[in-house]
C-alpha positions in Angstrom: 106.0 157.1 97.6 103.8 155.2 100.3 100.5 157.3 101.0 100.5 158.9 97.4 97.8 157.5 94.9 98.1 155.2 92.2 98.0 158.0 89.8 100.3 160.5 91.4 103.0 157.6 91.8 102.3 156.0 87.6 102.6 159.9 86.6 106.0 160.1 88.7 107.5 157.0 87.3 105.9 157.6 84.1 104.7 153.9 83.4 100.4 153.1 83.3 98.3 153.6 86.2 97.3 149.6 85.4 100.4 148.6 85.9 101.1 150.6 89.3 97.6 148.5 90.3 99.0 145.5 89.5 102.3 145.8 90.9 100.3 147.2 94.7 98.1 144.3 94.3 100.7 141.9 94.1 102.6 143.3 96.8 99.9 142.8 99.0 98.7 139.5 98.3 102.3 137.8 98.1 104.8 140.6 99.7 106.8 140.4 96.8 107.4 142.9 93.4 109.3 140.6 91.4 108.1 139.7 88.2 106.7 135.4 88.2 108.4 132.7 86.5 107.4 132.1 83.0 104.4 130.0 82.6 104.8 127.1 80.2 107.6 124.2 79.7 111.3 125.0 79.0 112.2 124.7 75.2 114.6 121.1 74.9 116.6 122.2 71.8 118.4 125.4 72.3 118.8 128.0 69.2 122.4 126.6 68.7 120.3 122.8 68.4 118.0 124.0 65.9 120.5 126.2 63.7 122.5 122.8 63.4 119.2 120.9 62.6 118.5 123.4 59.3 121.8 123.5 58.6 122.2 119.6 58.1 119.1 119.6 56.1 120.1 122.3 54.1 123.0 120.3 52.9 121.6 117.1 52.8 117.5 117.9 51.9 116.7 114.0 51.4 118.1 113.6 55.4 115.3 111.8 57.4 114.0 113.1 60.7 115.4 109.7 62.7 118.8 110.3 61.3 118.5 114.2 62.8 117.0 112.7 66.2 120.2 110.0 66.2 122.2 112.8 65.3 121.1 115.2 68.4 121.2 111.4 70.3 125.1 111.6 69.8 125.5 115.5 71.6 123.5 114.4 74.6 120.0 115.8 73.9 117.0 113.1 74.0 114.0 114.2 71.6 111.2 112.9 69.3 110.7 113.1 66.0 107.5 115.4 65.7 110.0 117.9 67.9 112.4 117.4 64.9 109.7 117.9 62.5 108.3 121.4 64.0 111.5 122.8 64.6 112.1 122.1 60.9 108.4 123.4 60.2 109.0 126.7 61.9 112.3 127.2 60.0 110.0 126.8 56.7 111.4 123.3 55.8 108.3 121.1 54.8 109.0 117.5 54.1 108.0 116.7 50.8 108.2 113.8 48.5 110.6 114.5 45.5 110.1 114.6 41.2 109.5 111.2 40.8 111.7 109.6 37.8 109.5 107.1 36.0 112.5 105.5 34.6 112.1 105.4 31.2 114.7 104.8 28.7 115.7 106.3 25.7 114.5 103.5 23.4 111.0 103.8 25.1 110.6 107.0 24.3 108.9 106.2 20.6 106.4 103.9 22.4 105.5 106.0 24.9 104.6 108.7 22.2 103.1 105.9 20.3 100.4 105.2 23.5 99.8 109.2 24.3 98.5 109.4 20.8 96.6 106.3 20.1 94.4 104.6 22.3 95.2 101.1 23.4 94.0 98.1 25.8 95.7 97.3 28.7 96.8 93.8 27.4 97.9 95.0 23.8 101.4 96.1 25.1 103.8 93.4 26.6 107.1 95.4 26.2 109.0 96.5 28.9 110.2 94.8 31.9 109.4 94.1 35.4 112.1 96.7 36.5 110.1 99.5 35.2 106.6 98.8 37.2 109.0 98.5 40.0 110.4 101.9 39.4 106.7 103.2 38.7 104.7 101.3 41.1 107.3 100.5 43.6 108.3 102.6 47.1 110.8 105.0 45.2 107.8 107.7 45.5 107.8 107.8 49.0 111.3 109.3 49.7 110.9 112.8 51.4 112.7 115.6 50.5 113.1 118.4 53.2 112.5 122.3 50.9 
C-alpha cells in the first residue's frame, strides 16, 4: 500500500480518511502504529470490590464509610473514605440521615395534641423527662443511612 494516497487506502480498508491520516502521521513521527496507553490514573478498586461494597451497603444500610474502608483494608486494598463514597454515589447510594423518631410515648400523645391546639408559653409545661430532651436534641439525628 505504499505509494497510495490516503483516500485510496481508506477506501480499500473501509475506514475514515482521517483515521488513516493520523496513523500515517504517528508512524512518521514515532515509528509505531500501535495505540498509546490510556491516559489518566488507574482505578484503585476492581469491579468485584465495588460490587462487594454495594452488596454490604444493601444488606446493612447503616454501615458507615469508615467500616467499609476497614473491610477493604482487611483484604489488602488501601482506599480513602472519599473513594468509598464516590463508588457508592456512582451506584446511586447516597448518605441520608435516617427518619428521626421523637421518642413520644403513649401517655404523652394527649399532651402533644394539647400543645398543638393551644398556644402555650415555654415555661408553662414542666412535664417530660430529660431523657426525651436527649432523644430530641442529641446526636441521634446524625446517623446516616445509605439509600
